[in-house]
C-alpha positions in Angstrom: 4.5 88.1 36.0 6.8 88.6 33.0 9.7 87.4 35.1 8.0 84.5 36.9 6.5 82.9 33.8 9.9 82.3 32.0 11.3 81.0 35.3 8.6 78.2 35.5 9.0 77.4 31.8 12.7 76.9 32.2 12.2 74.6 35.2 9.7 72.5 33.3 12.0 72.1 30.3 14.8 71.1 32.5 12.7 68.3 34.1 11.7 67.0 30.6 15.4 66.9 29.6 16.4 65.0 32.7 13.5 62.5 32.2 14.5 61.9 28.6 18.2 61.3 29.6 17.1 58.7 32.2 15.0 56.9 29.7 17.9 56.7 27.2 20.2 55.1 29.8 17.7 52.4 30.9 19.0 48.8 30.7 17.1 46.7 28.2 16.7 43.1 29.4 17.4 40.4 26.7 14.2 38.4 26.2 16.0 35.4 24.5 16.2 32.5 26.9 19.4 30.4 27.0 18.7 26.7 27.1 19.9 24.8 30.1 22.7 22.3 29.7 21.9 18.6 30.2 23.8 16.7 33.0 23.4 12.9 33.4 24.6 9.4 32.8 25.6 8.5 29.2 25.8 4.7 28.5 26.9 3.1 25.2 28.6 0.3 23.4 31.7 0.1 21.2 30.6 -0.8 17.7 34.1 -1.7 16.4 34.3 -4.8 18.5 31.1 -6.5 17.2 32.1 -5.5 13.7 35.6 -7.1 14.2 33.9 -10.2 15.6 31.9 -10.6 12.4 34.6 -9.8 9.9 37.9 -11.0 11.6 38.6 -14.7 12.0 39.8 -15.6 15.5 38.5 -12.5 17.2 35.6 -11.9 19.5 34.9 -9.1 21.9 32.5 -6.5 23.3 32.7 -3.3 25.3 30.2 -1.2 27.2 31.0 2.4 28.4 29.6 5.1 30.6 30.4 8.7 31.4 28.9 11.2 33.8 29.2 15.0 33.4 30.2 16.5 36.7 31.1 20.0 35.5 30.7 22.2 32.4 33.5 20.5 30.5 34.6 17.5 32.5 33.2 13.9 32.4 34.1 10.9 34.6 34.4 7.8 32.3 34.6 4.1 32.6 34.8 1.2 30.1 34.3 -2.5 30.7 35.0 -5.2 28.1 36.1 -8.7 27.2 38.2 -10.0 24.3 39.4 -13.2 22.8 42.2 -13.3 20.2 43.6 -16.3 18.3 47.1 -15.8 16.7 48.0 -18.3 14.1 51.4 -17.8 12.3 54.0 -19.9 10.5 56.1 -20.4 13.6 53.6 -19.8 16.5 50.0 -20.5 17.4 48.5 -19.1 20.5 45.3 -17.8 22.1 44.5 -15.0 24.6 41.3 -14.2 26.4 40.2 -12.1 29.3 38.4 -9.0 30.5 39.4 -5.4 31.4 38.3 -2.2 32.9 39.4 1.4 32.2 38.6 4.4 34.4 39.5 8.1 33.9 38.2 11.5 32.9 37.4 13.4 29.6 37.7 17.1 28.9 35.5 18.6 26.2 37.6 21.2 24.3 34.7 22.2 22.0 32.6 25.3 22.8 29.1 24.4 21.6 26.7 26.8 20.1 23.5 27.4 22.1 21.3 24.3 22.0 24.1 21.9 20.9 25.7 19.1 22.9 28.6 17.9 20.8 32.2 17.4 22.0 35.8 17.2 20.8 37.4 15.7 23.8 40.7 14.6 25.2 40.8 11.8 27.8 43.0 9.9 30.2 42.5 6.3 31.3 44.1 3.8 33.7 43.4 0.3 32.4 43.7 -3.1 34.1 43.3 -6.5 32.5 42.9 -10.0 33.8 43.5 -12.7 31.2 45.0 -16.1 30.3 47.1 -17.3 27.4 47.4 -20.6 25.7 50.5 -21.7 23.7 49.2 -24.2 21.2 52.3 -25.0 19.1 55.6 -23.4 18.0 58.7 -24.2 15.9 62.3 -23.4 16.8 63.8 -20.6 14.8 67.3 -21.2 13.5 69.6 -19.8 10.8 71.8 -22.8 10.6 71.6 -24.2 7.1 72.6 -27.7 8.3 69.2 -28.2 9.9 66.0 -28.6 7.9 62.9 -26.7 8.7 61.4 -27.8 12.0 57.8 -28.8 12.2 55.5 -27.2 14.7 55.6 -28.7 18.1 52.3 -29.3 19.8 52.4 -28.3 23.4 49.0 -26.9 24.5 50.2 -25.1 27.5 47.7 -22.7 29.3 48.8 -19.9 31.5 46.2 -18.3 33.8 46.0 -15.6 36.3 47.9 -13.1 34.2 47.4 -9.3 34.7 48.5 -6.1 33.0 48.0 -2.4 33.5 48.5 0.6 31.3 47.9 4.4 30.9 45.9 5.6 27.9 45.6 8.9 26.1 42.3 9.3 24.1 41.4 11.9 21.5 37.9 11.7 20.0 34.6 13.3 19.0 31.0 12.8 19.9 28.1 14.2 18.0 24.4 14.2 18.8 22.5 12.4 16.0 19.1 12.6 17.7 18.0 14.0 21.0 20.2 12.3 23.6 21.6 9.8 21.1 25.4 10.2 20.3 27.8 8.7 17.8 31.5 8.8 18.6 34.9 8.1 17.2 38.1 7.9 19.3 41.8 7.1 18.8 43.9 5.6 21.7 47.6 5.7 22.5 48.6 3.3 25.2 51.7 2.9 27.4 52.1 -0.4 29.3 52.9 0.0 33.0 53.2 -3.6 34.2 52.3 -7.1 33.2 52.9 -10.6 34.6 54.5 -12.9 32.0 54.2 -16.7 31.8 57.2 -18.9 32.2 59.2 -19.3 28.9 56.6 -17.3 27.0 55.4 -13.7 26.5 52.1 -11.8 26.4 51.4 -11.5 22.7 48.0 -10.0 23.1 46.5 -8.3 26.2 42.7 -7.8 26.2 42.0 -4.0 26.4 45.5 -3.1 25.5 45.7 -5.0 22.1 48.7 -6.5 20.5 52.2 -6.1 22.1 55.5 -5.6 20.3 59.0 -6.7 21.2 61.0 -4.2 23.2 58.2 -1.7 23.2 55.5 -0.9 25.8 53.5 1.3 23.4 50.2 0.2 22.0 47.4 1.8 19.9 43.7 1.3 19.5 40.5 2.9 18.2 36.7 2.7 18.8 33.3 3.7 17.4 30.7 4.3 20.1 26.9 4.6 20.1 25.6 6.0 23.4 22.5 7.4 24.9 22.3 10.2 27.5 19.9 9.7 30.5 19.3 13.3 31.6 19.2 13.6 35.4 19.2 17.4 35.8 20.0 20.6 34.0 22.1 23.7 34.7 
């Protein structure tokens, strides 16, 4: 009995030690639940164009936009708009008006904290514009001192059916002010690809592209957006 009793005690102690070791290596499940990310259609308006319409003489325009989140960081995007711009200068008076569409994709480079849905994004667009221009009056430029200053010649020529296309790089931010309501700011760098020019004239302003410059196909732009997300599903 003196030999058997210590034997059973040692077996019991070994079993207790094994049980304690198994409990110490048990995986603890995190009880904190991660919120699902919202996926859906976000629609909005460009606030800069109505502001320009109110404050800038000879300008009127509007733009609506939409984007759809199709992956964790990528969004399909589209913008539709219309602009009218009058250009009155000492030697030239003209008007341009038309509509445009831009389609492309945005990449959200910002890694949100849990529960946030903000973005710092980079986007690419392909834009197409259909517009018309009107040459109202102009004067002939000359450096010959023997001729006096020439008065503006009234011509009132209208050129319709004009088109233009361009590529656009966008950098911007969007922050969620209220649930599903976003305020955004973006800067645009544009590169003109093609345009149809009127006879004996040039495209001085292209709706969607903005002002053009001699011997340069580069343009710039900006925008302030207010948009609302329509949640369709979560992941």
